[in-house]
VEXDREN-2710 file (C-alpha; in Angstrom, 1 decimal):
% VEXDREN-2710
k/r/px/py/pz
1/MET/212.8/-87.3/-123.5
2/THR/214.8/-91.3/-123.4
3/VAL/215.0/-94.0/-125.1
4/SER/215.1/-97.1/-123.5
5/THR/215.9/-100.7/-125.5
6/HIS/212.8/-103.3/-125.3
7/ALA/213.2/-106.6/-126.2
8/ARG/211.4/-106.0/-129.6
9/ARG/212.0/-102.2/-130.0
10/ALA/213.4/-99.0/-129.5
11/ARG/210.9/-97.0/-127.6
12/VAL/210.7/-93.0/-127.2
13/ARG/209.6/-92.2/-123.8
14/VAL/207.6/-88.5/-123.8
15/THR/205.8/-86.3/-122.1
16/GLY/202.5/-83.9/-123.3
17/ALA/200.2/-81.7/-122.5
18/ALA/196.4/-83.1/-122.6
19/SER/193.8/-81.1/-123.0
20/THR/190.9/-81.9/-119.9
21/ALA/188.4/-83.1/-122.5
22/VAL/190.1/-86.2/-123.2
23/ARG/191.0/-86.3/-119.2
24/PRO/188.3/-89.6/-118.5
25/VAL/189.6/-91.5/-121.5
26/LEU/193.1/-91.0/-120.7
27/GLU/193.0/-91.9/-117.0
28/ALA/190.6/-94.8/-117.6
29/PRO/191.9/-98.4/-117.9
30/ARG/194.4/-98.7/-121.2
31/SER/191.6/-99.5/-124.3
32/PRO/192.9/-100.6/-127.6
33/ALA/193.0/-97.8/-130.4
34/ARG/193.6/-97.5/-133.9
35/VAL/194.8/-94.8/-136.1
36/LEU/192.1/-92.8/-138.0
37/ALA/194.0/-90.0/-139.6
38/ALA/197.5/-89.6/-139.9
39/PHE/199.2/-85.8/-141.1
40/SER/202.5/-84.6/-141.0
41/ALA/201.6/-82.1/-137.5
42/GLY/198.5/-84.9/-136.5
43/ILE/197.3/-88.0/-135.5
44/TYR/194.0/-89.0/-134.4
45/LEU/193.2/-92.1/-132.7
46/GLU/189.7/-93.9/-132.1
47/VAL/189.6/-95.4/-128.8
48/ARG/187.6/-98.4/-128.6
49/THR/185.2/-97.0/-125.7
50/ASP/181.8/-96.4/-125.7
51/CYS/182.5/-92.8/-123.8
52/GLU/183.0/-89.7/-125.4
53/PRO/185.3/-88.0/-126.6
54/SER/186.2/-91.5/-128.3
55/VAL/189.0/-89.5/-130.4
56/ILE/192.6/-88.1/-129.5
57/ALA/193.8/-85.7/-131.7
58/LEU/198.1/-86.1/-131.3
59/ILE/199.7/-83.2/-132.1
60/THR/202.6/-81.2/-132.8
61/GLY/202.7/-77.1/-132.1
62/GLU/202.3/-76.6/-136.0
63/ALA/199.2/-78.4/-135.4
64/ALA/195.4/-76.6/-134.5
65/ARG/194.8/-77.1/-131.0
66/LEU/191.2/-79.2/-131.0
67/PRO/189.4/-79.5/-128.1
68/ASN/190.3/-83.4/-128.1
69/SER/194.4/-82.4/-128.4
70/VAL/197.4/-83.9/-126.9
71/LEU/200.2/-81.7/-127.6
72/LEU/204.1/-82.7/-128.0
73/ALA/207.0/-81.0/-127.9
74/THR/208.8/-83.9/-130.3
75/PRO/207.7/-85.1/-133.7
76/LEU/205.1/-87.7/-134.3
77/PRO/206.0/-91.3/-135.2
78/LYS/205.2/-92.8/-138.8
79/VAL/202.5/-94.4/-138.9
80/THR/199.1/-95.4/-141.3
81/VAL/195.9/-95.6/-140.9
82/GLY/194.9/-98.5/-139.4
83/ASP/198.1/-98.9/-137.2
84/ASP/197.1/-100.2/-133.6
85/ALA/198.0/-98.7/-129.9
86/SER/196.1/-97.9/-127.0
87/VAL/194.8/-95.6/-124.8
88/GLY/194.7/-95.3/-120.9
89/ASP/196.6/-95.5/-117.5
90/ARG/197.2/-91.9/-118.2
91/GLY/199.2/-92.9/-121.4
92/ILE/199.2/-93.5/-125.2
93/GLU/201.3/-96.4/-126.7
94/LEU/201.7/-95.6/-130.8
95/GLY/204.4/-97.5/-132.5
96/SER/207.8/-96.6/-131.0
97/LEU/206.0/-93.9/-129.3
98/SER/205.5/-94.4/-125.5
99/LEU/203.5/-90.9/-124.5
100/GLY/202.8/-90.2/-120.0
101/VAL/200.6/-86.9/-119.9
102/ARG/202.2/-84.7/-117.3
103/ARG/200.1/-81.5/-117.8
104/TRP/196.6/-80.4/-118.7
105/TRP/195.0/-77.6/-120.7
106/ASP/191.3/-76.2/-120.6
107/PRO/189.6/-76.3/-123.8
108/ALA/186.5/-74.2/-122.0
109/PRO/188.2/-71.2/-120.2
110/ALA/185.7/-68.9/-118.7
111/LEU/184.8/-65.7/-120.6
112/GLY/183.8/-64.4/-116.7
113/PRO/181.0/-61.2/-116.9
114/VAL/179.8/-59.5/-119.8
115/ASP/177.4/-56.7/-120.2
116/PRO/174.9/-57.4/-122.7
117/LEU/174.9/-54.0/-124.3
118/SER/178.9/-53.9/-124.8
119/LEU/177.9/-57.3/-127.4
120/ALA/175.6/-54.1/-129.5
121/ASP/178.2/-53.0/-131.7
122/VAL/180.6/-56.0/-132.5
123/VAL/181.3/-56.6/-135.8
124/LEU/182.4/-60.2/-137.1
125/ASP/183.7/-59.6/-140.5
126/GLY/186.0/-62.1/-142.0
127/PRO/187.7/-63.0/-145.0
128/GLY/186.7/-66.8/-145.4
129/ARG/183.3/-67.4/-147.5
130/PRO/181.0/-70.8/-144.8
131/GLY/180.7/-73.6/-147.0
132/LEU/177.1/-73.6/-146.4
133/ALA/176.5/-69.5/-147.0
134/GLY/172.7/-69.0/-147.9
135/ASN/172.0/-73.1/-146.6
136/ASP/167.7/-73.0/-145.3
137/ALA/169.2/-74.8/-142.6
138/VAL/172.0/-72.4/-141.9
139/GLU/169.1/-69.5/-142.1
140/LEU/166.7/-71.4/-140.0
141/LEU/169.0/-72.2/-137.4
142/ALA/169.7/-68.0/-136.8
143/ARG/166.2/-66.9/-137.0
144/SER/165.5/-69.7/-134.5
145/CYS/168.1/-69.3/-131.6
146/ALA/167.7/-65.6/-131.8
147/GLN/163.6/-66.2/-130.9
148/ALA/164.0/-69.4/-128.9
149/ARG/162.1/-71.3/-131.1
150/LEU/162.8/-74.7/-129.6
151/LEU/161.2/-76.2/-132.9
152/GLY/162.7/-75.1/-135.3
153/ALA/166.4/-74.5/-133.8
154/VAL/166.4/-78.1/-132.8
155/THR/165.0/-78.8/-136.8
156/ALA/167.9/-76.9/-138.8
157/ALA/170.3/-78.7/-136.2
158/GLU/169.5/-82.4/-137.4
159/ARG/169.4/-81.2/-141.1
160/LEU/173.2/-79.8/-140.3
161/VAL/174.4/-82.6/-138.8
162/GLY/176.8/-84.5/-140.5
163/LEU/176.2/-81.9/-143.8
164/GLY/178.9/-81.7/-146.5
165/PRO/182.4/-83.5/-147.1
166/GLY/185.6/-83.3/-145.1
167/LEU/186.5/-84.8/-141.4
168/THR/184.8/-81.9/-140.2
169/PRO/182.0/-81.1/-142.5
170/SER/180.6/-77.5/-143.0
171/GLY/177.2/-78.4/-140.9
172/ASP/178.7/-79.7/-137.8
173/ASP/181.6/-76.8/-137.9
174/VAL/178.7/-74.5/-137.8
175/LEU/176.9/-76.5/-135.1
176/ALA/180.0/-76.2/-133.0
177/GLY/180.6/-72.6/-132.8
178/LEU/177.2/-72.2/-132.5
179/LEU/176.6/-74.5/-129.0
180/VAL/180.4/-72.8/-127.5
181/THR/178.6/-69.4/-128.2
182/LEU/175.2/-69.9/-126.7
183/ARG/177.2/-71.3/-123.7
184/HIS/180.1/-69.0/-122.7
185/LEU/178.3/-65.8/-123.6
186/GLY/175.0/-66.7/-122.5
187/THR/176.9/-67.6/-119.1
188/ALA/178.9/-64.5/-119.2
189/THR/175.8/-62.0/-119.8
190/GLY/173.4/-64.0/-117.5
191/THR/171.4/-64.6/-120.7
192/ARG/169.7/-68.4/-119.3
193/ARG/167.7/-68.2/-122.4
194/ALA/171.1/-69.0/-124.2
195/VAL/172.1/-71.2/-121.7
196/TRP/168.6/-73.2/-121.8
197/LEU/169.0/-73.3/-126.0
198/ALA/172.6/-74.2/-125.7
199/ASP/171.6/-77.6/-123.4
200/TRP/168.7/-78.4/-126.0
201/LEU/170.9/-78.2/-129.0
202/ALA/174.0/-80.1/-127.3
203/ALA/171.7/-82.9/-126.6
204/THR/170.1/-83.1/-129.7
205/VAL/173.5/-82.9/-132.1
206/THR/174.8/-85.5/-129.6
207/TYR/172.3/-88.0/-129.5
208/ASP/173.2/-90.4/-132.7
209/ALA/176.2/-87.8/-133.7
210/ARG/178.6/-91.1/-134.5
211/THR/176.2/-92.4/-136.8
212/ARG/175.7/-89.1/-138.6
213/THR/178.6/-87.8/-139.2
214/THR/182.6/-88.4/-139.3
215/PRO/184.2/-90.3/-135.9
216/ILE/186.5/-87.0/-135.7
217/SER/183.9/-84.7/-135.9
218/ALA/181.0/-86.5/-133.6
219/THR/183.8/-85.6/-131.3
220/LEU/183.9/-82.6/-131.6
221/LEU/180.3/-81.8/-131.3
222/HIS/180.6/-83.7/-128.1
223/CYS/183.2/-80.8/-127.1
224/ALA/181.6/-78.1/-127.9
225/ALA/178.0/-79.4/-126.2
226/ARG/179.8/-78.8/-122.9
227/GLY/182.1/-75.6/-124.5
228/GLU/185.0/-76.7/-125.2
229/ALA/187.2/-75.5/-128.6
230/SER/190.0/-74.8/-129.8
231/PRO/192.1/-71.5/-128.9
232/GLU/191.0/-70.1/-131.9
233/VAL/187.5/-70.3/-130.8
234/THR/188.1/-69.5/-127.6
235/GLY/190.2/-66.4/-128.7
236/VAL/187.2/-64.9/-131.0
237/LEU/185.0/-65.0/-127.5
238/ARG/187.5/-63.3/-125.9
239/GLY/187.4/-60.9/-128.7
240/ILE/183.6/-60.3/-128.4
241/ALA/183.9/-60.0/-124.5
242/GLY/186.6/-57.0/-125.2
243/ARG/189.2/-59.2/-123.1
244/GLN/191.5/-59.1/-126.3
245/ALA/192.0/-58.1/-130.0
246/LEU/189.2/-59.3/-131.9
247/GLU/190.3/-59.0/-135.2
248/PRO/193.5/-61.1/-135.0
249/ALA/191.5/-63.3/-133.5
250/LEU/189.2/-63.5/-136.4
251/ARG/191.8/-63.7/-138.8
252/ARG/193.9/-67.0/-136.7
253/LEU/190.2/-68.5/-136.7
254/HIS/189.6/-68.0/-140.3
255/ARG/192.7/-69.7/-141.1
256/LEU/191.5/-73.3/-139.7
257/GLY/191.5/-75.6/-142.7
258/HIS/189.2/-75.3/-146.2
259/THR/186.5/-73.4/-144.5
260/SER/186.3/-74.7/-140.9
261/GLY/187.0/-71.8/-140.0
262/ALA/184.8/-69.3/-141.4
263/ASP/182.0/-72.0/-140.8
264/LEU/183.2/-71.9/-137.6
265/ALA/183.2/-67.6/-137.7
266/GLN/179.4/-68.3/-138.8
267/GLY/178.5/-70.4/-135.7
268/ILE/179.7/-67.8/-133.9
269/SER/177.9/-64.8/-135.7
270/ILE/174.5/-66.8/-135.0
271/GLY/175.2/-67.0/-131.5
272/LEU/176.2/-63.8/-130.3
273/ALA/172.9/-62.4/-132.8
274/SER/171.1/-64.7/-130.5
275/VAL/172.2/-63.7/-127.3
276/ARG/172.0/-60.0/-128.2
277/ALA/168.5/-60.9/-129.0
278/LEU/167.4/-63.1/-126.3
279/SER/169.2/-60.8/-123.4
280/ARG/166.6/-58.2/-124.5
281/ARG/163.4/-60.7/-123.7
282/PRO/161.9/-60.8/-119.8
END
């Protein structure tokens, strides 16, 4: 890290590792942005662009690595909601911070081949209670996906977008966990019906996400539609596939947010049950 003196203010020049999900926005010509939310371990920037992702998270190692994140090894600058920033030309300018992206990480690593029969005994028990436990739309989503009933699945998904409080409503987290699971586990097991379902649901939940949920959650839905997720989610999928221990991965996932981890796990569970059922269909 080097510090240079600008005519107006001292600039702190740092490098970071960015998710490939935000590569199109970071490598585009520079666009204005603003601080959408600011926490000790993370700053969310909303970029004025018609592309997705429109929200980029600047985080330190203490924060959850969301699929739209840029990871810094240095402390975050002191900013407030509404502060101006700029994003593009492979960098971010925010307050005294001048960030250049030098490395990339993959938020959608492939699982590799998985035998569908190996999924029969997988159990996704966790300590958290989902925010929408017992909700009719969640139950309709689970039944419809397991039976590949597109109308029911799409109807349920439309009811869940933006449902619940917080930066990432519970309904969105359930849908994100489901989308990523259908796409990755469906591909890994060769269950084409699950991938087909993921494509339709992805189109449904992203069509007008910006008008129906928070900017941060809309971006995460767009990421999930492409199979992009945090390491906590992909770690559980790797555990399901037998690539790593499942129980520790589930514990890490359930520690996310107030109910986000449990909501994501509920979506993963619906996706797992659906892939099991659909893999047995001709």
